[in-house]
C-alpha positions as CSV (number, residue, x, y, z in Angstrom):
1,M,23.9,-9.0,11.1
2,I,21.2,-7.1,8.7
3,P,18.2,-9.6,8.3
4,P,17.5,-10.0,5.2
5,P,14.7,-8.6,3.5
6,G,11.0,-9.7,4.1
7,P,8.4,-10.8,1.0
8,H,6.5,-7.8,1.1
9,G,8.4,-5.1,3.0
10,G,7.9,-3.6,6.4
11,D,11.2,-4.7,7.7
12,G,11.8,-2.3,10.0
13,P,11.4,-4.2,13.4
14,A,13.6,-6.9,12.4
15,V,16.4,-4.3,11.5
16,A,15.7,-2.4,15.0
17,S,15.8,-5.8,16.5
18,A,19.4,-6.3,15.1
19,L,20.8,-2.9,15.9
20,G,19.5,-2.9,19.3
21,I,17.6,0.4,18.4
22,D,13.9,1.2,19.0
23,P,11.8,-0.2,16.5
24,T,10.4,3.8,16.5
25,S,13.4,5.0,15.3
26,V,13.7,3.1,12.0
27,V,12.9,5.1,8.9
28,D,11.1,2.4,7.1
29,L,10.9,3.2,3.1
30,S,10.5,-0.5,2.5
31,L,6.2,0.0,3.3
32,S,4.4,3.0,0.6
33,L,2.5,4.1,2.6
34,N,0.7,7.6,2.3
35,P,3.2,9.9,4.4
36,F,0.5,12.6,4.5
37,A,-2.2,10.4,6.0
38,P,-4.2,11.8,9.1
39,D,-2.9,10.8,12.7
40,V,-4.5,6.9,12.7
41,A,-3.4,6.0,16.2
42,A,-5.0,8.7,17.6
43,L,-8.0,8.0,16.3
44,V,-7.4,4.2,17.4
45,R,-6.9,5.6,21.2
46,R,-10.2,7.9,20.8
47,H,-12.3,4.2,20.1
48,A,-10.6,2.0,22.0
49,D,-13.6,1.4,24.0
50,A,-14.9,-0.2,20.7
51,A,-12.5,-3.6,21.7
52,I,-15.5,-4.5,24.3
53,R,-18.2,-5.1,21.3
54,Y,-18.7,-7.5,18.5
55,P,-17.8,-5.7,15.4
56,D,-20.6,-4.0,13.0
57,Q,-19.9,-3.6,9.5
58,T,-22.7,-1.5,8.8
59,Q,-21.8,2.0,9.3
60,A,-17.8,1.5,7.8
61,T,-19.5,0.0,4.6
62,R,-21.8,2.8,4.3
63,A,-19.5,5.4,4.8
64,L,-16.9,3.5,2.4
65,A,-19.6,3.0,-0.1
66,E,-20.8,6.8,-0.2
67,A,-17.1,8.1,-0.9
68,I,-16.3,5.5,-4.0
69,G,-19.8,6.1,-5.1
70,T,-21.3,2.6,-5.2
71,D,-24.3,0.6,-3.7
72,P,-23.4,-0.6,-0.5
73,D,-24.3,-4.0,-1.3
74,R,-21.4,-4.2,-4.2
75,L,-18.7,-3.4,-1.8
76,V,-17.4,-6.3,1.1
77,L,-15.1,-4.5,3.7
78,T,-11.9,-7.4,4.0
79,N,-9.1,-8.3,6.4
80,G,-6.8,-6.5,4.7
81,G,-5.8,-6.2,0.7
82,S,-4.7,-9.6,1.4
83,E,-8.0,-11.0,2.3
84,A,-9.6,-9.0,-0.9
85,I,-7.2,-10.8,-3.0
86,A,-7.5,-14.2,-1.6
87,L,-11.6,-14.3,-1.5
88,V,-11.6,-13.0,-5.2
89,A,-9.1,-15.5,-6.1
90,A,-10.8,-18.3,-4.5
91,S,-13.5,-17.6,-6.2
92,L,-12.6,-16.4,-9.6
93,G,-9.0,-17.8,-10.1
94,G,-7.5,-16.3,-13.3
95,S,-4.1,-15.2,-13.5
96,V,-1.9,-11.4,-13.7
97,A,-1.7,-10.2,-17.2
98,V,1.6,-8.9,-17.1
99,E,4.8,-9.3,-15.4
100,P,6.3,-8.0,-13.3
101,E,3.4,-8.2,-10.9
102,F,2.4,-8.0,-7.0
103,S,3.1,-11.6,-5.7
104,L,-0.2,-12.3,-3.7
105,H,-2.1,-12.5,-7.5
106,P,-2.5,-15.5,-8.8
107,R,-0.9,-17.0,-11.5
108,G,-1.0,-19.8,-13.8
109,G,-4.8,-20.1,-14.0
110,S,-7.7,-19.2,-16.8
111,G,-9.9,-17.3,-16.5
112,P,-9.9,-13.6,-15.5
113,R,-6.8,-11.0,-16.0
114,W,-5.5,-9.5,-12.8
115,R,-3.9,-6.1,-12.9
116,S,-2.4,-3.6,-10.6
117,N,-3.3,-0.3,-11.2
118,P,-0.8,1.9,-11.0
119,N,1.5,-1.7,-11.6
120,N,3.1,-2.9,-8.3
121,P,6.1,-2.7,-8.6
122,M,6.8,-0.5,-11.8
123,G,4.4,2.3,-10.5
124,V,2.8,3.3,-13.4
125,L,-1.0,3.9,-14.4
126,A,-2.4,1.8,-17.0
127,G,-3.6,3.4,-19.7
128,R,-7.3,3.9,-21.0
129,N,-7.3,1.1,-23.2
130,D,-5.9,-1.0,-20.9
131,H,-7.9,-3.9,-19.7
132,A,-8.7,-6.6,-16.8
133,D,-11.1,-8.4,-14.8
134,V,-9.9,-7.7,-12.1
135,W,-8.0,-4.2,-10.7
136,D,-6.2,-4.1,-7.8
137,E,-6.4,-0.8,-6.8
138,A,-4.7,-0.3,-3.6
139,Y,-2.4,2.8,-4.5
140,Y,-5.0,4.1,-7.1
141,P,-6.4,6.9,-5.0
142,M,-3.2,8.2,-4.7
143,A,-1.9,8.2,-7.8
144,T,-5.0,9.6,-9.7
145,G,-7.0,11.9,-6.6
146,T,-10.0,9.5,-7.1
147,W,-11.0,6.3,-5.6
148,T,-11.3,4.2,-8.4
149,R,-11.2,3.9,-12.3
150,G,-14.5,2.7,-12.0
151,D,-14.8,0.4,-15.4
152,G,-13.9,-2.9,-14.0
153,P,-16.2,-5.7,-13.0
154,V,-14.0,-6.7,-10.3
155,V,-12.0,-4.2,-7.6
156,V,-10.1,-5.0,-4.7
157,G,-8.5,-2.1,-2.8
158,S,-7.1,-1.4,0.3
159,L,-7.5,1.3,3.1
160,T,-4.3,0.6,4.4
161,K,-2.2,2.3,2.1
162,L,-4.1,5.2,1.8
163,F,-4.4,5.9,5.6
164,A,-1.1,4.7,6.6
165,C,-2.2,2.2,9.0
166,P,-1.2,-1.8,8.1
167,G,-1.8,-2.6,11.4
168,L,-5.7,-2.4,11.2
169,R,-5.7,-4.5,8.4
170,L,-8.6,-2.8,6.1
171,G,-9.1,-3.8,2.6
172,Y,-12.0,-3.8,0.4
173,V,-13.7,-5.6,-2.7
174,L,-16.0,-3.9,-5.3
175,A,-18.2,-6.6,-7.1
176,D,-21.8,-7.1,-8.2
177,D,-21.7,-10.3,-6.4
178,A,-20.2,-8.9,-3.6
179,K,-22.7,-10.9,-1.1
180,H,-21.3,-14.1,-2.8
181,L,-17.6,-13.3,-1.9
182,A,-19.2,-11.9,1.7
183,A,-20.7,-15.1,2.8
184,E,-17.1,-16.5,2.2
185,Q,-15.4,-14.7,4.8
186,P,-15.0,-16.0,8.6
187,T,-17.6,-14.5,10.8
188,W,-16.3,-10.9,11.7
189,P,-13.4,-10.5,9.7
190,I,-12.7,-6.9,10.8
191,N,-12.1,-5.7,14.2
192,T,-14.2,-3.6,16.2
193,I,-11.5,-1.1,16.4
194,A,-10.8,-1.0,13.3
195,L,-14.3,-0.7,11.9
196,A,-14.9,2.2,14.3
197,V,-12.0,4.4,12.7
198,V,-12.7,3.6,9.3
199,P,-16.1,6.7,9.1
200,H,-13.8,9.2,10.5
201,L,-10.8,8.4,8.3
202,I,-13.3,8.5,5.2
203,A,-14.5,12.5,6.6
204,E,-10.6,13.1,6.5
205,A,-9.9,11.9,3.3
206,D,-8.3,14.4,0.8
207,L,-7.6,12.2,-2.1
208,A,-6.6,15.0,-4.8
209,G,-4.7,17.3,-2.1
210,W,-2.7,14.2,-1.4
211,H,-2.3,13.7,-5.0
212,R,-1.0,16.7,-5.1
213,A,1.4,16.4,-2.0
214,L,2.7,13.1,-3.1
215,A,3.2,14.1,-7.0
216,A,5.7,16.9,-5.5
217,R,7.4,14.6,-2.7
218,R,8.2,12.0,-5.6
219,A,10.0,15.2,-7.8
220,E,11.6,16.3,-4.4
221,L,12.8,13.0,-3.6
222,S,14.1,12.2,-7.5
223,S,15.9,15.8,-7.0
224,M,17.3,14.5,-4.1
225,L,18.5,11.0,-4.9
226,A,20.1,12.6,-8.7
227,R,22.4,14.8,-6.1
228,H,23.6,11.9,-4.5
229,G,23.9,10.0,-8.1
230,L,21.1,8.0,-8.0
231,L,18.9,7.9,-11.1
232,A,15.0,7.5,-9.6
233,R,12.7,5.9,-12.3
234,S,9.4,7.3,-11.1
235,G,6.1,7.3,-12.6
236,D,3.0,8.0,-10.6
237,A,3.0,5.9,-7.0
238,P,4.2,6.9,-4.0
239,W,7.3,5.6,-4.4
240,V,10.4,5.3,-6.7
241,L,12.7,2.7,-8.6
242,V,16.6,3.0,-8.3
243,P,18.6,0.7,-10.3
244,D,21.2,0.0,-7.0
245,G,20.7,-3.2,-5.6
246,G,22.8,-2.4,-2.8
247,L,21.0,0.4,-1.3
248,R,19.4,-1.7,1.3
249,T,22.7,-3.1,3.2
250,R,24.0,0.4,2.8
251,L,21.2,2.1,4.6
252,A,20.0,-0.2,7.1
253,P,22.9,0.7,9.4
254,E,21.4,4.1,9.3
255,G,18.1,3.0,10.5
256,I,16.6,3.2,7.2
257,V,15.0,0.4,5.5
258,V,14.4,0.2,1.8
259,R,12.7,-2.1,-0.4
260,D,14.7,-4.8,-1.9
261,C,13.1,-5.9,-5.4
262,T,14.2,-9.1,-5.9
263,T,11.1,-10.5,-4.3
264,F,9.4,-8.8,-7.5
265,G,11.4,-10.6,-10.0
266,M,14.0,-7.5,-10.2
267,P,17.3,-8.1,-8.5
268,G,19.7,-5.2,-8.9
269,W,16.7,-2.7,-8.0
270,T,15.5,-0.7,-5.1
271,R,12.1,0.3,-3.7
272,I,12.0,3.6,-2.2
273,A,8.9,4.9,-0.4
274,L,7.8,8.6,-0.7
275,P,9.0,9.7,2.6
276,G,7.6,12.3,5.1
277,D,9.4,15.4,5.9
278,D,11.5,14.7,8.2
279,A,12.2,11.1,6.6
280,L,13.0,12.8,3.4
281,A,16.0,14.9,5.3
282,T,17.4,12.0,7.4
283,L,17.4,9.9,3.5
284,D,19.4,12.7,2.5
285,N,22.0,12.6,5.1
286,A,22.4,9.1,5.5
287,L,23.2,9.1,1.9
288,E,25.7,12.1,2.2
289,R,26.9,10.1,5.3
290,T,27.5,6.7,3.3
291,A,28.9,8.1,0.0
292,H,32.2,6.5,-0.2
293,Q,30.7,3.1,0.6
């Protein structure tokens, strides 16, 4: 039996276990990661000796701040984008500006208005006249080819998505009171190996090139889905939305996992992350095989 979808995607290992197959053979398109990111596993192997040292965030913070174009004192590295959101929510409170929105953003409170940009799950960039007190820019570099919109008092971000490394847990906050937020973190919130690879990831980043490649892949995916009778709604993000709530059940036995959007308040919709070259062909073949299901 195929397990039900989790709240945040990433169901590949659970589906692999249910099918009795190697998790590495599953095409997990429930996670919207950059398919053109550098080989993070190779970087981790090169820096495995960092595991015997205590973490020091100085070099990683400086490298990311320089890339973004901000002062290191305005930047806090976090244990993934989820910690960035939790830190800011605990400090400032607030609520989402509109729905649907990312489930980890605060709701029902007073104070700052939160928005993801591009919207998660709709995938569309905010307009230049749109305002938020807290911008979640987890997908902004991929959607625009630049690090940040640069006009919000507080920004939360994620290196996890951009560099396709969810296991390393790397996020950040940009804010004038960054030191106050950092003081609320536990001691050594980020592991030494993750910190060791950050400067190398930043050096290999090609935001403009990835942005162009992702736009082309979004068009390829939408065209391929259309050939199978699936009308994709695409925007600016590294995924497309399809008004077919049965796709996860249809594709999971084929070793392909897509995102059920019920947890976004969008039952009947499926989100498909932009795949790499091999995964695109695998998805095409699986849709052909299951056409009459």
